mmCIF file of the N, C-alpha and C atoms, coordinates in Angstrom:
data_MODEL
# 
_entry.id   MODEL 
# 
loop_
_atom_site.group_PDB 
_atom_site.id 
_atom_site.type_symbol 
_atom_site.label_atom_id 
_atom_site.label_alt_id 
_atom_site.label_comp_id 
_atom_site.label_asym_id 
_atom_site.label_entity_id 
_atom_site.label_seq_id 
_atom_site.pdbx_PDB_ins_code 
_atom_site.Cartn_x 
_atom_site.Cartn_y 
_atom_site.Cartn_z 
_atom_site.occupancy 
_atom_site.B_iso_or_equiv 
_atom_site.pdbx_formal_charge 
_atom_site.auth_seq_id 
_atom_site.auth_comp_id 
_atom_site.auth_asym_id 
_atom_site.auth_atom_id 
_atom_site.pdbx_PDB_model_num 
ATOM 1   N N  . MET A 1 1  ? -61.773 -54.848 69.783 1.00 0.00 ? 1  MET A N  1 
ATOM 2   C CA . MET A 1 1  ? -62.931 -54.891 70.288 1.00 0.00 ? 1  MET A CA 1 
ATOM 3   C C  . MET A 1 1  ? -62.883 -55.360 71.736 1.00 0.00 ? 1  MET A C  1 
ATOM 4   N N  . ARG A 1 2  ? -63.807 -54.808 72.611 1.00 0.00 ? 2  ARG A N  1 
ATOM 5   C CA . ARG A 1 2  ? -63.705 -54.914 74.086 1.00 0.00 ? 2  ARG A CA 1 
ATOM 6   C C  . ARG A 1 2  ? -65.086 -55.405 74.522 1.00 0.00 ? 2  ARG A C  1 
ATOM 7   N N  . GLN A 1 3  ? -65.075 -56.033 75.527 1.00 0.00 ? 3  GLN A N  1 
ATOM 8   C CA . GLN A 1 3  ? -66.397 -56.451 76.277 1.00 0.00 ? 3  GLN A CA 1 
ATOM 9   C C  . GLN A 1 3  ? -66.801 -55.447 77.288 1.00 0.00 ? 3  GLN A C  1 
ATOM 10  N N  . ALA A 1 4  ? -67.945 -55.140 77.382 1.00 0.00 ? 4  ALA A N  1 
ATOM 11  C CA . ALA A 1 4  ? -68.397 -54.131 78.440 1.00 0.00 ? 4  ALA A CA 1 
ATOM 12  C C  . ALA A 1 4  ? -69.644 -54.963 79.183 1.00 0.00 ? 4  ALA A C  1 
ATOM 13  N N  . ILE A 1 5  ? -69.629 -54.565 80.529 1.00 0.00 ? 5  ILE A N  1 
ATOM 14  C CA . ILE A 1 5  ? -70.939 -54.943 81.247 1.00 0.00 ? 5  ILE A CA 1 
ATOM 15  C C  . ILE A 1 5  ? -71.841 -53.723 81.497 1.00 0.00 ? 5  ILE A C  1 
ATOM 16  N N  . ILE A 1 6  ? -73.047 -53.895 81.219 1.00 0.00 ? 6  ILE A N  1 
ATOM 17  C CA . ILE A 1 6  ? -73.923 -52.704 81.402 1.00 0.00 ? 6  ILE A CA 1 
ATOM 18  C C  . ILE A 1 6  ? -75.138 -53.193 82.294 1.00 0.00 ? 6  ILE A C  1 
ATOM 19  N N  . TYR A 1 7  ? -75.301 -52.328 83.344 1.00 0.00 ? 7  TYR A N  1 
ATOM 20  C CA . TYR A 1 7  ? -76.318 -52.678 84.363 1.00 0.00 ? 7  TYR A CA 1 
ATOM 21  C C  . TYR A 1 7  ? -76.871 -51.303 84.800 1.00 0.00 ? 7  TYR A C  1 
ATOM 22  N N  . ARG A 1 8  ? -78.066 -51.358 85.462 1.00 0.00 ? 8  ARG A N  1 
ATOM 23  C CA . ARG A 1 8  ? -78.761 -50.182 85.961 1.00 0.00 ? 8  ARG A CA 1 
ATOM 24  C C  . ARG A 1 8  ? -78.091 -49.803 87.306 1.00 0.00 ? 8  ARG A C  1 
ATOM 25  N N  . GLY A 1 9  ? -77.759 -48.504 87.373 1.00 0.00 ? 9  GLY A N  1 
ATOM 26  C CA . GLY A 1 9  ? -77.237 -48.065 88.659 1.00 0.00 ? 9  GLY A CA 1 
ATOM 27  C C  . GLY A 1 9  ? -78.284 -47.602 89.705 1.00 0.00 ? 9  GLY A C  1 
ATOM 28  N N  . GLU A 1 10 ? -77.820 -47.373 90.883 1.00 0.00 ? 10 GLU A N  1 
ATOM 29  C CA . GLU A 1 10 ? -78.858 -46.965 91.870 1.00 0.00 ? 10 GLU A CA 1 
ATOM 30  C C  . GLU A 1 10 ? -79.564 -45.622 91.576 1.00 0.00 ? 10 GLU A C  1 
ATOM 31  N N  . ASP A 1 11 ? -78.895 -44.706 90.703 1.00 0.00 ? 11 ASP A N  1 
ATOM 32  C CA . ASP A 1 11 ? -79.533 -43.534 90.315 1.00 0.00 ? 11 ASP A CA 1 
ATOM 33  C C  . ASP A 1 11 ? -80.439 -43.558 89.160 1.00 0.00 ? 11 ASP A C  1 
ATOM 34  N N  . GLY A 1 12 ? -80.617 -44.866 88.645 1.00 0.00 ? 12 GLY A N  1 
ATOM 35  C CA . GLY A 1 12 ? -81.416 -44.992 87.524 1.00 0.00 ? 12 GLY A CA 1 
ATOM 36  C C  . GLY A 1 12 ? -80.711 -44.854 86.180 1.00 0.00 ? 12 GLY A C  1 
ATOM 37  N N  . TYR A 1 13 ? -79.490 -44.459 86.025 1.00 0.00 ? 13 TYR A N  1 
ATOM 38  C CA . TYR A 1 13 ? -78.605 -44.399 85.063 1.00 0.00 ? 13 TYR A CA 1 
ATOM 39  C C  . TYR A 1 13 ? -78.059 -45.708 84.630 1.00 0.00 ? 13 TYR A C  1 
ATOM 40  N N  . TRP A 1 14 ? -77.736 -45.979 83.475 1.00 0.00 ? 14 TRP A N  1 
ATOM 41  C CA . TRP A 1 14 ? -77.065 -47.131 83.009 1.00 0.00 ? 14 TRP A CA 1 
ATOM 42  C C  . TRP A 1 14 ? -75.601 -47.113 83.111 1.00 0.00 ? 14 TRP A C  1 
ATOM 43  N N  . VAL A 1 15 ? -75.013 -48.035 83.793 1.00 0.00 ? 15 VAL A N  1 
ATOM 44  C CA . VAL A 1 15 ? -73.556 -47.889 84.034 1.00 0.00 ? 15 VAL A CA 1 
ATOM 45  C C  . VAL A 1 15 ? -72.986 -48.969 83.126 1.00 0.00 ? 15 VAL A C  1 
ATOM 46  N N  . ALA A 1 16 ? -71.789 -48.500 82.465 1.00 0.00 ? 16 ALA A N  1 
ATOM 47  C CA . ALA A 1 16 ? -71.003 -49.370 81.638 1.00 0.00 ? 16 ALA A CA 1 
ATOM 48  C C  . ALA A 1 16 ? -69.498 -49.607 82.040 1.00 0.00 ? 16 ALA A C  1 
ATOM 49  N N  . GLU A 1 17 ? -69.164 -50.756 82.208 1.00 0.00 ? 17 GLU A N  1 
ATOM 50  C CA . GLU A 1 17 ? -67.662 -50.969 82.616 1.00 0.00 ? 17 GLU A CA 1 
ATOM 51  C C  . GLU A 1 17 ? -67.064 -51.840 81.624 1.00 0.00 ? 17 GLU A C  1 
ATOM 52  N N  . CYS A 1 18 ? -65.724 -51.681 81.482 1.00 0.00 ? 18 CYS A N  1 
ATOM 53  C CA . CYS A 1 18 ? -64.948 -52.423 80.582 1.00 0.00 ? 18 CYS A CA 1 
ATOM 54  C C  . CYS A 1 18 ? -63.842 -53.176 81.512 1.00 0.00 ? 18 CYS A C  1 
ATOM 55  N N  . PRO A 1 19 ? -64.175 -54.405 81.920 1.00 0.00 ? 19 PRO A N  1 
ATOM 56  C CA . PRO A 1 19 ? -63.352 -55.201 82.877 1.00 0.00 ? 19 PRO A CA 1 
ATOM 57  C C  . PRO A 1 19 ? -61.889 -55.293 82.403 1.00 0.00 ? 19 PRO A C  1 
ATOM 58  N N  . SER A 1 20 ? -61.649 -55.438 81.163 1.00 0.00 ? 20 SER A N  1 
ATOM 59  C CA . SER A 1 20 ? -60.238 -55.595 80.752 1.00 0.00 ? 20 SER A CA 1 
ATOM 60  C C  . SER A 1 20 ? -59.367 -54.228 80.906 1.00 0.00 ? 20 SER A C  1 
ATOM 61  N N  . LEU A 1 21 ? -59.980 -53.131 81.092 1.00 0.00 ? 21 LEU A N  1 
ATOM 62  C CA . LEU A 1 21 ? -59.400 -51.772 81.248 1.00 0.00 ? 21 LEU A CA 1 
ATOM 63  C C  . LEU A 1 21 ? -59.856 -51.403 82.624 1.00 0.00 ? 21 LEU A C  1 
ATOM 64  N N  . PRO A 1 22 ? -58.983 -51.737 83.706 1.00 0.00 ? 22 PRO A N  1 
ATOM 65  C CA . PRO A 1 22 ? -59.278 -51.375 85.045 1.00 0.00 ? 22 PRO A CA 1 
ATOM 66  C C  . PRO A 1 22 ? -59.609 -49.808 85.229 1.00 0.00 ? 22 PRO A C  1 
ATOM 67  N N  . GLY A 1 23 ? -60.926 -49.597 85.803 1.00 0.00 ? 23 GLY A N  1 
ATOM 68  C CA . GLY A 1 23 ? -61.337 -48.108 85.964 1.00 0.00 ? 23 GLY A CA 1 
ATOM 69  C C  . GLY A 1 23 ? -61.953 -47.517 84.835 1.00 0.00 ? 23 GLY A C  1 
ATOM 70  N N  . CYS A 1 24 ? -62.124 -48.245 83.742 1.00 0.00 ? 24 CYS A N  1 
ATOM 71  C CA . CYS A 1 24 ? -62.824 -47.603 82.601 1.00 0.00 ? 24 CYS A CA 1 
ATOM 72  C C  . CYS A 1 24 ? -64.242 -47.918 82.650 1.00 0.00 ? 24 CYS A C  1 
ATOM 73  N N  . ILE A 1 25 ? -64.911 -46.663 83.182 1.00 0.00 ? 25 ILE A N  1 
ATOM 74  C CA . ILE A 1 25 ? -66.428 -46.668 83.494 1.00 0.00 ? 25 ILE A CA 1 
ATOM 75  C C  . ILE A 1 25 ? -67.012 -45.612 82.963 1.00 0.00 ? 25 ILE A C  1 
ATOM 76  N N  . SER A 1 26 ? -68.305 -45.784 82.442 1.00 0.00 ? 26 SER A N  1 
ATOM 77  C CA . SER A 1 26 ? -69.043 -44.583 82.122 1.00 0.00 ? 26 SER A CA 1 
ATOM 78  C C  . SER A 1 26 ? -70.534 -44.904 82.284 1.00 0.00 ? 26 SER A C  1 
ATOM 79  N N  . GLN A 1 27 ? -71.364 -44.101 82.026 1.00 0.00 ? 27 GLN A N  1 
ATOM 80  C CA . GLN A 1 27 ? -72.739 -44.102 82.155 1.00 0.00 ? 27 GLN A CA 1 
ATOM 81  C C  . GLN A 1 27 ? -73.611 -43.449 81.181 1.00 0.00 ? 27 GLN A C  1 
ATOM 82  N N  . GLY A 1 28 ? -74.963 -43.694 81.031 1.00 0.00 ? 28 GLY A N  1 
ATOM 83  C CA . GLY A 1 28 ? -75.840 -42.871 80.412 1.00 0.00 ? 28 GLY A CA 1 
ATOM 84  C C  . GLY A 1 28 ? -77.263 -42.999 80.789 1.00 0.00 ? 28 GLY A C  1 
ATOM 85  N N  . LYS A 1 29 ? -78.029 -42.084 80.339 1.00 0.00 ? 29 LYS A N  1 
ATOM 86  C CA . LYS A 1 29 ? -79.429 -42.129 80.702 1.00 0.00 ? 29 LYS A CA 1 
ATOM 87  C C  . LYS A 1 29 ? -80.158 -43.399 80.151 1.00 0.00 ? 29 LYS A C  1 
ATOM 88  N N  . THR A 1 30 ? -79.717 -43.793 78.895 1.00 0.00 ? 30 THR A N  1 
ATOM 89  C CA . THR A 1 30 ? -80.191 -45.082 78.351 1.00 0.00 ? 30 THR A CA 1 
ATOM 90  C C  . THR A 1 30 ? -79.225 -46.034 78.085 1.00 0.00 ? 30 THR A C  1 
ATOM 91  N N  . LYS A 1 31 ? -79.653 -47.280 77.799 1.00 0.00 ? 31 LYS A N  1 
ATOM 92  C CA . LYS A 1 31 ? -78.616 -48.304 77.316 1.00 0.00 ? 31 LYS A CA 1 
ATOM 93  C C  . LYS A 1 31 ? -77.886 -47.879 76.263 1.00 0.00 ? 31 LYS A C  1 
ATOM 94  N N  . GLN A 1 32 ? -78.449 -47.345 75.154 1.00 0.00 ? 32 GLN A N  1 
ATOM 95  C CA . GLN A 1 32 ? -77.701 -46.872 73.892 1.00 0.00 ? 32 GLN A CA 1 
ATOM 96  C C  . GLN A 1 32 ? -76.756 -45.803 74.208 1.00 0.00 ? 32 GLN A C  1 
ATOM 97  N N  . GLU A 1 33 ? -77.078 -44.861 75.237 1.00 0.00 ? 33 GLU A N  1 
ATOM 98  C CA . GLU A 1 33 ? -76.122 -43.725 75.483 1.00 0.00 ? 33 GLU A CA 1 
ATOM 99  C C  . GLU A 1 33 ? -74.998 -44.411 76.289 1.00 0.00 ? 33 GLU A C  1 
ATOM 100 N N  . ALA A 1 34 ? -75.242 -45.137 77.200 1.00 0.00 ? 34 ALA A N  1 
ATOM 101 C CA . ALA A 1 34 ? -74.088 -45.815 78.067 1.00 0.00 ? 34 ALA A CA 1 
ATOM 102 C C  . ALA A 1 34 ? -73.140 -46.692 77.056 1.00 0.00 ? 34 ALA A C  1 
ATOM 103 N N  . ILE A 1 35 ? -73.770 -47.331 76.037 1.00 0.00 ? 35 ILE A N  1 
ATOM 104 C CA . ILE A 1 35 ? -72.796 -47.987 75.178 1.00 0.00 ? 35 ILE A CA 1 
ATOM 105 C C  . ILE A 1 35 ? -72.024 -47.004 74.355 1.00 0.00 ? 35 ILE A C  1 
ATOM 106 N N  . ALA A 1 36 ? -72.633 -45.862 73.902 1.00 0.00 ? 36 ALA A N  1 
ATOM 107 C CA . ALA A 1 36 ? -71.764 -44.849 73.034 1.00 0.00 ? 36 ALA A CA 1 
ATOM 108 C C  . ALA A 1 36 ? -70.799 -44.330 74.005 1.00 0.00 ? 36 ALA A C  1 
ATOM 109 N N  . ASN A 1 37 ? -71.087 -44.140 75.245 1.00 0.00 ? 37 ASN A N  1 
ATOM 110 C CA . ASN A 1 37 ? -70.276 -43.326 76.185 1.00 0.00 ? 37 ASN A CA 1 
ATOM 111 C C  . ASN A 1 37 ? -68.913 -44.436 76.417 1.00 0.00 ? 37 ASN A C  1 
ATOM 112 N N  . ILE A 1 38 ? -69.211 -45.561 76.833 1.00 0.00 ? 38 ILE A N  1 
ATOM 113 C CA . ILE A 1 38 ? -68.109 -46.525 77.141 1.00 0.00 ? 38 ILE A CA 1 
ATOM 114 C C  . ILE A 1 38 ? -67.329 -46.738 75.872 1.00 0.00 ? 38 ILE A C  1 
ATOM 115 N N  . ARG A 1 39 ? -68.057 -46.731 74.637 1.00 0.00 ? 39 ARG A N  1 
ATOM 116 C CA . ARG A 1 39 ? -66.996 -46.883 73.489 1.00 0.00 ? 39 ARG A CA 1 
ATOM 117 C C  . ARG A 1 39 ? -66.023 -45.653 73.564 1.00 0.00 ? 39 ARG A C  1 
ATOM 118 N N  . GLU A 1 40 ? -66.644 -44.441 73.675 1.00 0.00 ? 40 GLU A N  1 
ATOM 119 C CA . GLU A 1 40 ? -65.583 -43.388 73.826 1.00 0.00 ? 40 GLU A CA 1 
ATOM 120 C C  . GLU A 1 40 ? -64.640 -43.330 74.825 1.00 0.00 ? 40 GLU A C  1 
ATOM 121 N N  . ALA A 1 41 ? -65.093 -43.908 76.067 1.00 0.00 ? 41 ALA A N  1 
ATOM 122 C CA . ALA A 1 41 ? -64.169 -44.087 77.232 1.00 0.00 ? 41 ALA A CA 1 
ATOM 123 C C  . ALA A 1 41 ? -63.045 -45.025 76.860 1.00 0.00 ? 41 ALA A C  1 
ATOM 124 N N  . ILE A 1 42 ? -63.507 -46.103 76.173 1.00 0.00 ? 42 ILE A N  1 
ATOM 125 C CA . ILE A 1 42 ? -62.388 -47.141 75.846 1.00 0.00 ? 42 ILE A CA 1 
ATOM 126 C C  . ILE A 1 42 ? -61.328 -46.549 74.832 1.00 0.00 ? 42 ILE A C  1 
ATOM 127 N N  . GLU A 1 43 ? -61.908 -45.904 73.875 1.00 0.00 ? 43 GLU A N  1 
ATOM 128 C CA . GLU A 1 43 ? -60.888 -45.270 72.827 1.00 0.00 ? 43 GLU A CA 1 
ATOM 129 C C  . GLU A 1 43 ? -59.946 -44.254 73.518 1.00 0.00 ? 43 GLU A C  1 
ATOM 130 N N  . GLY A 1 44 ? -60.500 -43.429 74.302 1.00 0.00 ? 44 GLY A N  1 
ATOM 131 C CA . GLY A 1 44 ? -59.661 -42.494 75.188 1.00 0.00 ? 44 GLY A CA 1 
ATOM 132 C C  . GLY A 1 44 ? -58.675 -43.120 76.138 1.00 0.00 ? 44 GLY A C  1 
ATOM 133 N N  . TYR A 1 45 ? -59.178 -44.216 76.840 1.00 0.00 ? 45 TYR A N  1 
ATOM 134 C CA . TYR A 1 45 ? -58.243 -44.978 77.708 1.00 0.00 ? 45 TYR A CA 1 
ATOM 135 C C  . TYR A 1 45 ? -56.934 -45.536 76.935 1.00 0.00 ? 45 TYR A C  1 
ATOM 136 N N  . ILE A 1 46 ? -57.318 -46.171 75.696 1.00 0.00 ? 46 ILE A N  1 
ATOM 137 C CA . ILE A 1 46 ? -56.258 -46.808 74.988 1.00 0.00 ? 46 ILE A CA 1 
ATOM 138 C C  . ILE A 1 46 ? -55.305 -45.689 74.421 1.00 0.00 ? 46 ILE A C  1 
ATOM 139 N N  . VAL A 1 47 ? -55.785 -44.545 74.020 1.00 0.00 ? 47 VAL A N  1 
ATOM 140 C CA . VAL A 1 47 ? -55.023 -43.539 73.358 1.00 0.00 ? 47 VAL A CA 1 
ATOM 141 C C  . VAL A 1 47 ? -54.130 -43.047 74.564 1.00 0.00 ? 47 VAL A C  1 
ATOM 142 N N  . SER A 1 48 ? -54.696 -42.746 75.738 1.00 0.00 ? 48 SER A N  1 
ATOM 143 C CA . SER A 1 48 ? -53.788 -42.301 76.837 1.00 0.00 ? 48 SER A CA 1 
ATOM 144 C C  . SER A 1 48 ? -52.682 -43.230 77.274 1.00 0.00 ? 48 SER A C  1 
ATOM 145 N N  . LEU A 1 49 ? -53.173 -44.584 77.360 1.00 0.00 ? 49 LEU A N  1 
ATOM 146 C CA . LEU A 1 49 ? -51.898 -45.581 77.561 1.00 0.00 ? 49 LEU A CA 1 
ATOM 147 C C  . LEU A 1 49 ? -50.897 -45.547 76.454 1.00 0.00 ? 49 LEU A C  1 
ATOM 148 N N  . GLU A 1 50 ? -51.317 -45.465 75.196 1.00 0.00 ? 50 GLU A N  1 
ATOM 149 C CA . GLU A 1 50 ? -50.290 -45.346 74.049 1.00 0.00 ? 50 GLU A CA 1 
ATOM 150 C C  . GLU A 1 50 ? -49.448 -44.147 74.111 1.00 0.00 ? 50 GLU A C  1 
ATOM 151 N N  . GLU A 1 51 ? -50.002 -43.012 74.388 1.00 0.00 ? 51 GLU A N  1 
ATOM 152 C CA . GLU A 1 51 ? -49.361 -41.710 74.570 1.00 0.00 ? 51 GLU A CA 1 
ATOM 153 C C  . GLU A 1 51 ? -48.308 -41.620 75.628 1.00 0.00 ? 51 GLU A C  1 
ATOM 154 N N  . ASP A 1 52 ? -48.744 -42.422 76.739 1.00 0.00 ? 52 ASP A N  1 
ATOM 155 C CA . ASP A 1 52 ? -47.807 -42.516 77.862 1.00 0.00 ? 52 ASP A CA 1 
ATOM 156 C C  . ASP A 1 52 ? -46.697 -43.633 77.636 1.00 0.00 ? 52 ASP A C  1 
ATOM 157 N N  . GLY A 1 53 ? -46.769 -44.432 76.691 1.00 0.00 ? 53 GLY A N  1 
ATOM 158 C CA . GLY A 1 53 ? -45.875 -45.383 76.408 1.00 0.00 ? 53 GLY A CA 1 
ATOM 159 C C  . GLY A 1 53 ? -46.059 -46.689 77.204 1.00 0.00 ? 53 GLY A C  1 
ATOM 160 N N  . LEU A 1 54 ? -47.214 -46.906 77.737 1.00 0.00 ? 54 LEU A N  1 
ATOM 161 C CA . LEU A 1 54 ? -47.731 -48.053 78.342 1.00 0.00 ? 54 LEU A CA 1 
ATOM 162 C C  . LEU A 1 54 ? -48.384 -49.183 77.588 1.00 0.00 ? 54 LEU A C  1 
ATOM 163 N N  . ALA A 1 55 ? -48.218 -50.313 78.175 1.00 0.00 ? 55 ALA A N  1 
ATOM 164 C CA . ALA A 1 55 ? -48.855 -51.377 77.375 1.00 0.00 ? 55 ALA A CA 1 
ATOM 165 C C  . ALA A 1 55 ? -50.465 -51.453 77.478 1.00 0.00 ? 55 ALA A C  1 
ATOM 166 N N  . VAL A 1 56 ? -51.004 -51.726 76.352 1.00 0.00 ? 56 VAL A N  1 
ATOM 167 C CA . VAL A 1 56 ? -52.502 -51.790 76.411 1.00 0.00 ? 56 VAL A CA 1 
ATOM 168 C C  . VAL A 1 56 ? -52.815 -53.208 76.676 1.00 0.00 ? 56 VAL A C  1 
ATOM 169 N N  . PRO A 1 57 ? -53.681 -53.471 77.814 1.00 0.00 ? 57 PRO A N  1 
ATOM 170 C CA . PRO A 1 57 ? -53.946 -54.781 78.279 1.00 0.00 ? 57 PRO A CA 1 
ATOM 171 C C  . PRO A 1 57 ? -54.832 -55.563 77.137 1.00 0.00 ? 57 PRO A C  1 
ATOM 172 N N  . GLY A 1 58 ? -54.593 -56.853 77.057 1.00 0.00 ? 58 GLY A N  1 
ATOM 173 C CA . GLY A 1 58 ? -55.427 -57.529 76.093 1.00 0.00 ? 58 GLY A CA 1 
ATOM 174 C C  . GLY A 1 58 ? -56.711 -57.830 76.644 1.00 0.00 ? 58 GLY A C  1 
ATOM 175 N N  . GLU A 1 59 ? -57.618 -58.186 75.670 1.00 0.00 ? 59 GLU A N  1 
ATOM 176 C CA . GLU A 1 59 ? -59.039 -58.455 76.170 1.00 0.00 ? 59 GLU A CA 1 
ATOM 177 C C  . GLU A 1 59 ? -59.018 -59.962 76.702 1.00 0.00 ? 59 GLU A C  1 
ATOM 178 N N  . GLN A 1 60 ? -59.100 -60.123 77.826 1.00 0.00 ? 60 GLN A N  1 
ATOM 179 C CA . GLN A 1 60 ? -59.062 -61.600 78.427 1.00 0.00 ? 60 GLN A CA 1 
ATOM 180 C C  . GLN A 1 60 ? -60.349 -61.642 79.461 1.00 0.00 ? 60 GLN A C  1 
ATOM 181 N N  . PHE A 1 61 ? -61.429 -61.071 79.212 1.00 0.00 ? 61 PHE A N  1 
ATOM 182 C CA . PHE A 1 61 ? -62.560 -61.197 80.140 1.00 0.00 ? 61 PHE A CA 1 
ATOM 183 C C  . PHE A 1 61 ? -63.577 -62.145 79.805 1.00 0.00 ? 61 PHE A C  1 
ATOM 184 N N  . GLU A 1 62 ? -63.929 -62.909 80.718 1.00 0.00 ? 62 GLU A N  1 
ATOM 185 C CA . GLU A 1 62 ? -65.077 -63.950 80.464 1.00 0.00 ? 62 GLU A CA 1 
ATOM 186 C C  . GLU A 1 62 ? -66.096 -63.632 81.620 1.00 0.00 ? 62 GLU A C  1 
ATOM 187 N N  . ALA A 1 63 ? -67.295 -63.657 81.240 1.00 0.00 ? 63 ALA A N  1 
ATOM 188 C CA . ALA A 1 63 ? -68.379 -63.550 82.298 1.00 0.00 ? 63 ALA A CA 1 
ATOM 189 C C  . ALA A 1 63 ? -69.361 -64.704 82.195 1.00 0.00 ? 63 ALA A C  1 
ATOM 190 N N  . LEU A 1 64 ? -69.940 -64.845 83.519 1.00 0.00 ? 64 LEU A N  1 
ATOM 191 C CA . LEU A 1 64 ? -70.959 -65.894 83.627 1.00 0.00 ? 64 LEU A CA 1 
ATOM 192 C C  . LEU A 1 64 ? -72.037 -65.294 84.468 1.00 0.00 ? 64 LEU A C  1 
ATOM 193 N N  . VAL A 1 65 ? -73.298 -65.146 83.981 1.00 0.00 ? 65 VAL A N  1 
ATOM 194 C CA . VAL A 1 65 ? -74.286 -64.626 84.574 1.00 0.00 ? 65 VAL A CA 1 
ATOM 195 C C  . VAL A 1 65 ? -75.236 -65.779 85.271 1.00 0.00 ? 65 VAL A C  1 
ATOM 196 N N  . VAL A 1 66 ? -75.313 -65.824 86.507 1.00 0.00 ? 66 VAL A N  1 
ATOM 197 C CA . VAL A 1 66 ? -76.033 -66.795 87.137 1.00 0.00 ? 66 VAL A CA 1 
ATOM 198 C C  . VAL A 1 66 ? -77.220 -66.128 87.975 1.00 0.00 ? 66 VAL A C  1 
ATOM 199 N N  . ALA A 1 67 ? -78.283 -66.710 87.765 1.00 0.00 ? 67 ALA A N  1 
ATOM 200 C CA . ALA A 1 67 ? -79.454 -66.302 88.620 1.00 0.00 ? 67 ALA A CA 1 
ATOM 201 C C  . ALA A 1 67 ? -79.629 -67.090 89.827 1.00 0.00 ? 67 ALA A C  1 
ATOM 202 N N  . VAL A 1 68 ? -79.704 -66.606 91.015 1.00 0.00 ? 68 VAL A N  1 
ATOM 203 C CA . VAL A 1 68 ? -79.790 -67.314 92.178 1.00 0.00 ? 68 VAL A CA 1 
ATOM 204 C C  . VAL A 1 68 ? -80.949 -66.824 93.061 1.00 0.00 ? 68 VAL A C  1 
# 
């Protein structure tokens, strides 16, 4: 299981990022589509690392949302 950050992008699409997997980013027209797309991106990212014989980073992300 991985944590993802989802937010509205400048173009109106929802952007989804997985901070524990650098560069693993996706988007969707809706929040649900962005979630489905980042789930697929995470799976593909991990498969690619394993196929290349590279270590899969652990999930070590913590977030704090602060309104200022």
